[in-house]
C-alpha positions as CSV (number, residue, x, y, z in Angstrom):
1,M,130.5,70.3,136.0
2,I,129.4,73.4,134.1
3,L,131.2,72.1,131.0
4,A,129.4,68.8,131.3
5,Q,126.0,70.6,131.4
6,M,127.0,72.7,128.4
7,K,127.7,69.6,126.4
8,R,124.3,68.2,127.3
9,L,122.6,71.3,125.9
10,N,122.7,70.9,122.1
11,P,121.3,74.0,120.3
12,Q,121.5,72.2,117.0
13,A,119.1,69.5,118.2
14,D,116.6,72.1,119.3
15,W,116.8,73.8,115.9
16,E,116.3,70.6,114.1
17,T,113.2,69.8,116.3
18,F,111.9,73.3,115.6
19,T,112.3,73.1,111.9
20,K,111.3,69.5,111.3
21,G,108.5,69.5,113.9
22,G,106.6,72.4,112.3
23,G,107.5,75.0,114.9
24,W,108.5,77.5,112.3
25,I,105.0,77.5,110.9
26,Y,103.6,78.6,114.3
27,F,106.3,81.2,114.5
28,A,105.5,82.6,111.0
29,I,101.8,82.7,111.8
30,A,102.5,84.6,115.1
31,A,104.7,87.0,113.3
32,V,102.1,87.7,110.6
33,V,99.4,88.2,113.2
34,L,101.5,90.7,115.1
35,V,102.2,92.7,111.9
36,V,98.5,92.7,111.0
37,L,97.6,93.8,114.5
38,F,100.2,96.6,114.4
39,A,98.8,97.8,111.0
40,I,95.2,97.7,112.4
41,V,96.3,99.8,115.4
42,L,98.0,102.4,113.1
43,K,94.9,102.6,110.9
44,I,92.6,103.1,113.9
45,R,94.9,105.9,115.3
46,E,94.9,107.6,111.9
47,W,91.1,107.2,111.6
48,L,90.5,108.7,115.1
49,R,92.9,111.7,114.5
50,P,91.1,114.8,113.2
51,N,91.9,115.7,109.6
52,G,93.3,119.0,108.5
53,L,95.1,120.5,111.4
54,A,98.3,119.1,112.9
55,E,98.4,118.5,116.7
56,N,99.1,121.7,118.6
57,S,99.3,123.8,115.5
58,P,98.9,127.6,115.9
59,E,95.6,127.3,113.9
60,Q,94.3,124.6,116.2
61,L,95.3,126.5,119.3
62,L,93.7,129.7,118.0
63,M,90.4,127.9,117.5
64,Q,90.5,126.5,121.0
65,F,91.2,130.0,122.5
66,R,88.4,131.4,120.3
67,D,86.0,128.9,121.9
68,I,87.2,129.8,125.3
69,H,86.7,133.5,124.5
70,K,83.2,132.9,123.2
71,Q,82.4,131.1,126.5
72,G,83.5,134.2,128.4
73,D,86.4,132.6,130.2
74,L,88.9,134.8,128.3
75,S,88.7,138.6,128.0
76,A,88.8,140.3,124.7
77,E,92.2,141.8,125.4
78,E,93.6,138.4,126.5
79,Y,92.3,136.8,123.3
80,K,93.7,139.6,121.2
81,N,97.1,139.2,122.7
82,I,97.0,135.4,122.2
83,R,95.8,135.8,118.6
84,E,98.6,138.2,117.8
85,R,101.2,135.9,119.3
86,L,99.9,132.8,117.5
87,T,99.6,134.6,114.1
88,K,103.1,135.9,114.5
89,K,104.4,132.3,115.2
90,S,102.5,130.8,112.3
91,G,103.7,133.6,110.0
92,E,107.4,133.0,111.0
93,A,107.0,129.3,110.5
94,G,105.5,129.8,107.1
95,C,102.3,128.0,107.9
96,A,99.8,130.8,108.2
97,G,96.4,129.3,107.5
98,G,92.9,130.6,107.2
99,A,92.4,130.5,111.0
100,S,95.3,132.8,111.7
101,S,95.3,135.0,108.6
102,G,93.6,137.8,110.4
103,P,90.5,138.8,112.4
104,S,87.3,137.1,111.5
105,A,83.7,137.8,112.4
106,D,84.1,135.5,115.4
107,D,87.1,137.4,116.7
108,S,85.0,140.4,117.6
109,V,82.5,138.5,119.8
110,G,82.6,140.0,123.2
111,S,84.9,142.9,122.5
112,S,83.7,146.3,123.4
113,S,84.8,147.8,120.0
114,A,82.4,145.6,118.1
115,I,79.4,146.8,120.0
116,P,78.0,150.1,118.6
117,H,77.3,152.8,121.3
């Protein structure tokens, strides 16, 4: 019985119907539309991503911790320790940038050593 049903199914006939009936055109159009949509999504993601710094780079993390320090949620000592660790990591990786090359004017904000007595 299964053999009889398999004989009824003729994949060659389906393929001929697909090619001669114009089904391949719709398939090609759908494939092109999918490729174009994929390219658009990639361009939008690239456009939305900030330029310059890589995601979770030491420089980007240092800037985020600097902002937290400026807001007062991070003590000067904690910020100093974080900055030292991040600059050490970026120096070891060979990607020391301007944000991690040393203390800047912003680094001394809130620290007791920057305030003259």
